[in-house]
C-alpha positions as CSV (number, residue, x, y, z in Angstrom):
1,X,215.2,221.6,128.2
2,X,214.3,224.3,125.8
3,X,210.6,225.3,125.8
4,X,209.2,226.6,122.5
5,X,206.4,229.0,123.0
6,X,202.9,229.1,121.4
7,X,201.2,232.0,119.7
8,X,199.2,232.5,122.8
9,X,202.4,232.6,124.8
10,X,203.8,235.2,122.4
11,X,200.8,237.5,123.0
12,X,201.4,237.5,126.7
13,X,205.1,238.0,126.2
14,X,204.3,241.0,124.0
15,X,202.4,242.5,126.9
16,X,205.3,241.9,129.3
17,X,207.7,243.3,126.7
18,X,205.6,246.4,126.3
19,X,205.6,247.1,130.0
20,X,209.4,246.7,130.1
21,X,209.8,249.0,127.1
22,X,207.5,251.7,128.5
23,X,209.1,251.7,132.0
24,X,212.7,251.7,130.6
25,X,211.7,254.8,128.5
26,X,210.4,256.5,131.7
27,X,213.7,255.7,133.5
28,X,215.7,256.9,130.6
29,X,214.0,260.3,130.6
30,X,214.0,260.5,134.4
31,X,217.7,259.8,135.2
32,X,219.8,262.8,135.8
33,X,222.9,264.1,137.6
34,X,222.2,264.7,141.3
35,X,219.7,261.9,141.8
36,X,220.5,258.8,143.9
37,X,220.2,255.4,142.1
38,X,217.5,254.3,144.7
39,X,215.2,256.9,143.2
40,X,215.2,254.9,139.9
41,X,214.2,251.8,141.8
42,X,211.2,253.6,143.2
43,X,210.1,254.8,139.8
44,X,210.7,251.3,138.2
45,X,208.5,249.4,140.7
46,X,205.8,252.0,140.7
47,X,205.5,252.1,136.9
48,X,205.7,248.3,136.5
49,X,202.9,247.8,139.0
50,X,200.8,250.6,137.5
51,X,200.8,248.6,134.2
52,X,199.6,245.4,135.8
53,X,203.1,243.8,136.0
54,X,205.3,242.4,138.8
55,X,209.0,243.4,139.0
56,X,210.7,240.1,138.2
57,X,214.1,241.1,139.6
58,X,212.8,241.9,143.1
59,X,213.4,239.0,145.4
60,X,215.1,236.9,142.6
61,X,217.7,234.9,144.4
62,X,217.6,237.6,147.1
63,X,218.1,240.6,144.8
64,X,216.6,243.6,146.7
65,X,215.4,245.9,143.9
66,X,213.2,246.1,140.9
67,X,215.9,247.4,138.5
68,X,219.6,247.0,138.1
69,X,221.5,250.3,137.9
70,X,225.1,249.9,136.9
71,X,227.4,252.9,136.7
72,X,230.7,253.4,134.8
73,X,232.9,250.4,135.6
74,X,229.9,248.4,136.9
75,X,229.0,245.8,134.3
76,X,225.6,244.4,135.5
77,X,223.5,243.8,138.6
78,X,224.3,247.1,140.3
79,X,222.0,247.5,143.3
80,X,220.2,250.9,143.5
81,X,221.2,252.8,146.7
82,X,222.8,255.9,147.9
83,X,225.1,256.4,144.9
84,X,224.6,260.0,143.6
85,X,224.8,260.2,139.8
86,X,226.9,262.9,138.2
87,X,227.4,264.4,134.7
88,X,229.1,262.2,132.2
89,X,228.4,259.0,134.1
90,X,227.7,255.9,132.0
91,X,224.5,254.4,133.4
92,X,223.1,251.0,132.4
93,X,219.5,250.2,133.3
94,X,218.4,246.6,133.3
95,X,214.7,245.8,133.9
96,X,212.4,242.8,134.0
97,X,208.6,242.4,134.5
98,X,206.2,239.5,134.7
99,X,202.8,240.0,133.1
100,X,200.2,237.2,133.0
101,X,202.8,234.7,133.9
102,X,205.4,235.6,131.3
103,X,208.6,237.7,131.5
104,X,210.0,240.6,129.5
105,X,213.6,241.5,130.0
106,X,215.6,244.4,128.5
107,X,218.4,246.9,129.2
108,X,219.9,250.1,127.8
109,X,222.8,252.3,128.6
110,X,223.2,256.1,128.3
111,X,225.6,258.9,129.2
112,X,224.3,261.6,131.5
113,X,224.8,265.3,130.7
114,X,228.1,266.3,129.1
115,X,230.0,264.9,126.2
116,X,231.9,261.7,126.8
117,X,235.3,261.0,125.2
118,X,235.2,259.8,121.6
119,X,236.2,256.3,122.7
120,X,233.5,256.1,125.4
121,X,230.9,257.3,122.9
122,X,232.0,254.7,120.5
123,X,231.6,252.0,123.3
124,X,228.0,252.9,123.6
125,X,227.3,252.9,119.9
126,X,229.1,249.6,119.3
127,X,227.4,247.8,122.2
128,X,224.0,248.7,120.8
129,X,225.1,247.8,117.3
130,X,226.3,244.4,118.6
131,X,222.8,243.8,120.0
132,X,221.2,244.5,116.7
133,X,223.7,242.4,114.8
134,X,222.8,239.5,117.1
135,X,219.1,240.1,116.6
136,X,219.6,240.1,112.8
137,X,221.4,236.8,113.0
138,X,218.7,235.1,115.0
139,X,216.7,233.4,112.3
140,X,214.8,230.1,112.2
141,X,217.2,227.5,110.7
142,X,220.3,229.4,111.9
143,X,222.5,228.2,114.8
144,X,222.9,229.8,118.2
145,X,226.6,230.3,117.4
146,X,225.6,232.6,114.5
147,X,224.0,235.0,117.0
148,X,227.0,234.8,119.3
149,X,229.5,235.3,116.5
150,X,227.6,238.3,115.1
151,X,227.7,240.0,118.5
152,X,231.4,239.1,119.2
153,X,232.6,240.2,115.7
154,X,230.9,243.6,116.0
155,X,232.5,244.2,119.3
156,X,236.0,243.0,118.6
157,X,236.2,244.7,115.2
158,X,236.2,247.9,117.2
159,X,238.8,246.6,119.7
160,X,236.4,246.4,122.7
161,X,236.1,243.3,125.0
162,X,233.3,240.9,125.3
163,X,232.3,239.9,128.9
164,X,232.4,236.1,129.1
165,X,231.3,235.4,132.6
166,X,227.7,236.6,132.0
167,X,225.5,235.7,129.0
168,X,222.0,236.1,127.5
169,X,219.4,233.4,128.1
170,X,216.0,232.0,127.2
171,X,213.0,233.8,128.5
172,X,209.4,232.8,129.1
173,X,207.6,231.8,132.3
174,X,210.9,232.4,134.1
175,X,213.5,235.1,133.6
176,X,216.3,232.6,133.0
177,X,215.5,229.6,130.8
178,X,217.5,227.5,128.5
179,X,219.4,228.1,126.2
180,X,222.2,230.3,127.4
181,X,223.1,232.9,124.8
182,X,226.8,233.8,125.0
183,X,228.1,237.0,123.4
184,X,231.0,235.1,121.9
185,X,231.1,232.0,119.8
186,X,231.5,230.3,116.4
187,X,229.1,230.7,113.5
188,X,227.5,227.4,112.5
189,X,227.7,225.8,115.9
190,X,225.3,225.4,118.7
191,X,221.6,224.5,118.8
192,X,219.4,225.0,115.7
193,X,217.1,228.0,116.2
194,X,213.4,227.1,115.8
195,X,210.1,228.9,115.6
196,X,208.7,229.6,119.1
197,X,212.1,230.2,120.7
198,X,212.2,233.3,122.9
199,X,215.6,234.6,124.0
200,X,217.2,237.6,125.6
201,X,220.3,238.8,123.7
202,X,222.4,241.1,125.9
203,X,225.9,242.2,125.0
204,X,228.0,243.4,128.0
205,X,231.0,245.2,126.6
206,X,234.1,246.6,128.3
207,X,236.3,249.4,127.1
208,X,239.3,247.6,128.6
209,X,239.8,243.9,129.3
210,X,237.0,241.3,129.5
211,X,237.8,240.2,133.0
212,X,235.2,241.0,135.7
213,X,234.7,240.4,139.4
214,X,231.8,240.5,141.8
215,X,231.8,243.0,144.7
216,X,231.2,242.1,148.4
217,X,227.5,242.8,148.0
218,X,227.5,239.5,146.0
219,X,225.6,241.1,143.1
220,X,227.4,244.1,141.6
221,X,229.7,243.0,138.7
222,X,232.6,245.4,137.9
223,X,235.4,245.4,135.3
224,X,238.6,244.1,136.9
225,X,240.7,246.9,135.4
226,X,238.3,249.7,136.3
227,X,237.4,250.5,132.7
228,X,233.9,251.6,131.5
229,X,231.3,248.9,130.7
230,X,228.1,249.1,128.6
231,X,225.0,246.9,128.4
232,X,222.1,246.6,126.0
233,X,219.4,243.9,125.9
234,X,216.2,242.9,124.1
235,X,213.8,239.9,124.4
236,X,213.0,238.5,121.0
237,X,210.7,235.8,119.7
238,X,211.5,233.8,116.6
239,X,209.2,232.6,113.8
240,X,209.5,232.0,110.1
241,X,209.3,235.7,109.4
242,X,212.3,236.5,111.5
243,X,212.9,237.8,115.0
244,X,210.2,239.9,116.7
245,X,211.6,242.3,119.2
246,X,209.2,242.2,122.1
247,X,210.8,244.8,124.3
248,X,210.9,247.6,121.8
249,X,208.5,250.6,121.8
250,X,206.4,250.6,118.6
């Protein structure tokens, strides 16, 4: 069942989104070559709690950390640990926080020091552009397939691959609610988008093939062919005026 949110709910989701946006920005400016990924987890939990939030990832189905840190061929759900980051690594940071009973969820990717190859730089640019194409298509009266198709078309027009095994989702009192929001689909199909719908749109895009697999830690998802992967995400709220991005710094 899809739960539509009230204006009061939206205010709480704005506060959760603000916490996520602020902490992601701190992580973005803190990450550097030579640090271990577990250091980012320490920062994430500290800063979420300092803002009155609770890390929604920690303990979720047994996940052991407050942030997902996925590096290079890791697509999503990388567990922070002893991995030491190096120059030119592609790092994806995925973060969620609960504030006053509602969740904000967002992700971003960046290259560490040093210029990536032209194709790798394009992967980053196209993945973020695909996120914004999906957000633009998320309008009251449109169909969910319009969002999915906008994301997919942006990605595939640049000859990158859309991950199919993991998708976006509804957001609210829980991190994962209905509906699922695939990053591929057909315009004009799927549920009708209504005011009060809150969803997380999150393209996961591979430089090589779309196939992925899960490592033995039962969390970390990697590209099967070892190619780079990139991930961006925002939580949005729909009303008659269009999508409001809740996890964006204003």
